[in-house]
Short mmCIF file of the C-alpha atoms (twelve columns), coordinates in Angstrom:
data_MODEL
# 
_entry.id   MODEL 
# 
loop_
_atom_site.group_PDB 
_atom_site.id 
_atom_site.type_symbol 
_atom_site.label_atom_id 
_atom_site.label_alt_id 
_atom_site.label_comp_id 
_atom_site.label_asym_id 
_atom_site.label_seq_id 
_atom_site.Cartn_x 
_atom_site.Cartn_y 
_atom_site.Cartn_z 
_atom_site.pdbx_PDB_model_num 
ATOM 1   C CA . ASP A 1   -57.865 -19.739 -7.141  1 
ATOM 2   C CA . ARG A 2   -57.560 -18.572 -10.840 1 
ATOM 3   C CA . PRO A 3   -59.592 -20.537 -13.740 1 
ATOM 4   C CA . LYS A 4   -56.830 -22.281 -15.953 1 
ATOM 5   C CA . GLY A 5   -55.205 -20.104 -18.653 1 
ATOM 6   C CA . ALA A 6   -55.853 -16.955 -16.620 1 
ATOM 7   C CA . THR A 7   -53.769 -14.293 -17.646 1 
ATOM 8   C CA . VAL A 8   -51.832 -11.046 -16.177 1 
ATOM 9   C CA . LEU A 9   -54.689 -8.922  -17.594 1 
ATOM 10  C CA . ASP A 10  -57.655 -11.086 -15.400 1 
ATOM 11  C CA . PHE A 11  -55.041 -11.018 -12.174 1 
ATOM 12  C CA . ALA A 12  -55.725 -6.788  -12.780 1 
ATOM 13  C CA . PHE A 13  -59.162 -6.393  -13.362 1 
ATOM 14  C CA . ASP A 14  -59.615 -9.080  -10.609 1 
ATOM 15  C CA . ILE A 15  -57.402 -6.649  -8.095  1 
ATOM 16  C CA . HIS A 16  -59.663 -3.681  -9.317  1 
ATOM 17  C CA . THR A 17  -61.158 -1.869  -11.926 1 
ATOM 18  C CA . HIS A 18  -58.351 0.521   -12.220 1 
ATOM 19  C CA . VAL A 19  -55.622 -1.632  -11.677 1 
ATOM 20  C CA . GLY A 20  -56.696 -4.009  -14.859 1 
ATOM 21  C CA . ALA A 21  -57.777 -0.678  -16.799 1 
ATOM 22  C CA . ALA A 22  -54.167 0.847   -16.112 1 
ATOM 23  C CA . CYS A 23  -52.249 -2.899  -16.223 1 
ATOM 24  C CA . THR A 24  -49.104 -2.343  -18.660 1 
ATOM 25  C CA . GLY A 25  -47.575 -5.973  -18.006 1 
ATOM 26  C CA . ALA A 26  -45.949 -7.279  -14.527 1 
ATOM 27  C CA . LYS A 27  -43.073 -8.984  -12.975 1 
ATOM 28  C CA . ILE A 28  -43.148 -12.504 -12.387 1 
ATOM 29  C CA . GLY A 29  -41.101 -13.695 -9.477  1 
ATOM 30  C CA . GLY A 30  -38.805 -11.487 -10.886 1 
ATOM 31  C CA . ARG A 31  -39.302 -10.950 -14.693 1 
ATOM 32  C CA . ASN A 32  -41.151 -8.631  -16.760 1 
ATOM 33  C CA . VAL A 33  -43.777 -9.984  -18.523 1 
ATOM 34  C CA . SER A 34  -46.422 -9.069  -20.938 1 
ATOM 35  C CA . ILE A 35  -50.314 -8.620  -20.152 1 
ATOM 36  C CA . LYS A 36  -51.089 -12.057 -21.831 1 
ATOM 37  C CA . GLU A 37  -48.841 -14.085 -19.951 1 
ATOM 38  C CA . GLU A 38  -50.875 -16.807 -18.094 1 
ATOM 39  C CA . LEU A 39  -50.237 -17.591 -14.551 1 
ATOM 40  C CA . HIS A 40  -49.773 -20.767 -12.611 1 
ATOM 41  C CA . ASN A 41  -50.151 -21.723 -9.116  1 
ATOM 42  C CA . GLY A 42  -47.442 -19.955 -6.315  1 
ATOM 43  C CA . ASP A 43  -46.734 -17.343 -8.577  1 
ATOM 44  C CA . ILE A 44  -46.062 -13.715 -7.162  1 
ATOM 45  C CA . VAL A 45  -47.195 -11.276 -9.237  1 
ATOM 46  C CA . ASN A 46  -46.300 -7.346  -8.970  1 
ATOM 47  C CA . ILE A 47  -48.459 -5.614  -11.847 1 
ATOM 48  C CA . ILE A 48  -47.448 -2.553  -13.692 1 
ATOM 49  C CA . THR A 49  -49.379 0.461   -14.798 1 
ATOM 50  C CA . ALA A 50  -49.073 3.669   -16.237 1 
ATOM 51  C CA . LYS A 51  -50.943 7.119   -15.861 1 
ATOM 52  C CA . THR A 52  -51.710 6.707   -20.101 1 
ATOM 53  C CA . GLN A 53  -52.547 2.962   -20.304 1 
ATOM 54  C CA . LYS A 54  -56.087 2.584   -21.573 1 
ATOM 55  C CA . PRO A 55  -58.275 -0.584  -22.037 1 
ATOM 56  C CA . LYS A 56  -58.063 -1.784  -26.222 1 
ATOM 57  C CA . ALA A 57  -60.188 -4.217  -28.159 1 
ATOM 58  C CA . ASP A 58  -57.404 -6.775  -28.394 1 
ATOM 59  C CA . TRP A 59  -57.333 -7.161  -24.720 1 
ATOM 60  C CA . LEU A 60  -60.758 -9.412  -25.215 1 
ATOM 61  C CA . ASN A 61  -58.302 -12.131 -26.502 1 
ATOM 62  C CA . TYR A 62  -56.235 -11.750 -23.402 1 
ATOM 63  C CA . VAL A 63  -58.709 -12.629 -20.900 1 
ATOM 64  C CA . VAL A 64  -60.551 -15.672 -19.593 1 
ATOM 65  C CA . THR A 65  -62.540 -14.840 -17.129 1 
ATOM 66  C CA . ALA A 66  -65.724 -13.303 -17.479 1 
ATOM 67  C CA . LYS A 67  -64.907 -10.470 -14.979 1 
ATOM 68  C CA . ALA A 68  -62.083 -8.841  -16.379 1 
ATOM 69  C CA . ARG A 69  -64.149 -9.206  -20.179 1 
ATOM 70  C CA . ASN A 70  -66.599 -7.654  -18.860 1 
ATOM 71  C CA . LYS A 71  -64.680 -5.143  -16.912 1 
ATOM 72  C CA . ILE A 72  -63.201 -4.506  -20.822 1 
ATOM 73  C CA . LYS A 73  -65.992 -3.873  -22.539 1 
ATOM 74  C CA . ALA A 74  -67.715 -1.700  -19.979 1 
ATOM 75  C CA . CYS A 75  -64.481 0.625   -20.280 1 
ATOM 76  C CA . LEU A 76  -64.638 0.980   -24.005 1 
ATOM 77  C CA . ARG A 77  -68.094 1.993   -24.505 1 
ATOM 78  C CA . GLU A 78  -66.806 4.288   -21.301 1 
ATOM 79  C CA . GLU A 79  -64.664 5.559   -24.380 1 
ATOM 80  C CA . GLU A 80  -66.737 4.902   -26.969 1 
ATOM 81  C CA . ALA A 81  -69.094 7.551   -25.436 1 
ATOM 82  C CA . LYS A 82  -66.540 9.885   -24.601 1 
ATOM 83  C CA . VAL A 83  -64.859 10.199  -28.001 1 
ATOM 84  C CA . ALA A 84  -68.877 10.609  -29.422 1 
ATOM 85  C CA . ARG A 85  -69.850 13.479  -26.842 1 
ATOM 86  C CA . PHE A 86  -66.636 15.592  -27.925 1 
ATOM 87  C CA . GLY A 87  -67.317 14.904  -31.722 1 
ATOM 88  C CA . ARG A 88  -70.731 16.089  -30.704 1 
ATOM 89  C CA . GLU A 89  -69.485 18.860  -29.144 1 
ATOM 90  C CA . GLU A 90  -67.342 20.283  -31.772 1 
ATOM 91  C CA . LEU A 91  -69.964 19.833  -34.861 1 
ATOM 92  C CA . CYS A 92  -72.209 22.429  -32.382 1 
ATOM 93  C CA . LEU A 93  -69.266 24.901  -31.593 1 
ATOM 94  C CA . LEU A 94  -68.291 24.334  -35.561 1 
ATOM 95  C CA . TYR A 95  -72.480 25.161  -36.710 1 
ATOM 96  C CA . THR A 96  -72.716 27.913  -33.728 1 
ATOM 97  C CA . SER A 97  -69.756 29.540  -35.389 1 
ATOM 98  C CA . ASP A 98  -70.823 29.341  -39.073 1 
ATOM 99  C CA . ALA A 99  -74.694 30.687  -37.685 1 
ATOM 100 C CA . ALA A 100 -72.673 33.723  -36.417 1 
ATOM 101 C CA . ASP A 101 -70.837 34.674  -39.541 1 
# 
C-alpha cells in the first residue's frame, strides 16, 4: 500500500536503494513517465534505470515517503564525501609535487 501522492521515485527506492538511485523513469501501462509521476492503485510499473544515473538534490521535491527521502540524502552525502576525498587527494599530490621541485 503506497501513501497518497507516492511517485515513481518513491516506488523505486522502496524496491531497493540501488534501483532508486539509478531510476531514470518508468513505464506505467506501457507509456513512458518521469520519476515525478504519481502512482495510482492498480498501476503496473516497470522501473527504468541507467548505470550512469545518480541521485540529485531536486529529487527530494518529488518524493513523499521518509524511506525515499532518507535514501536520497544518504546517496547525496556519500557522493559529497567522494568529491571531498578526491579533492584532498588532488591537493596532496599538488603539494607533494611542489615540494619535490
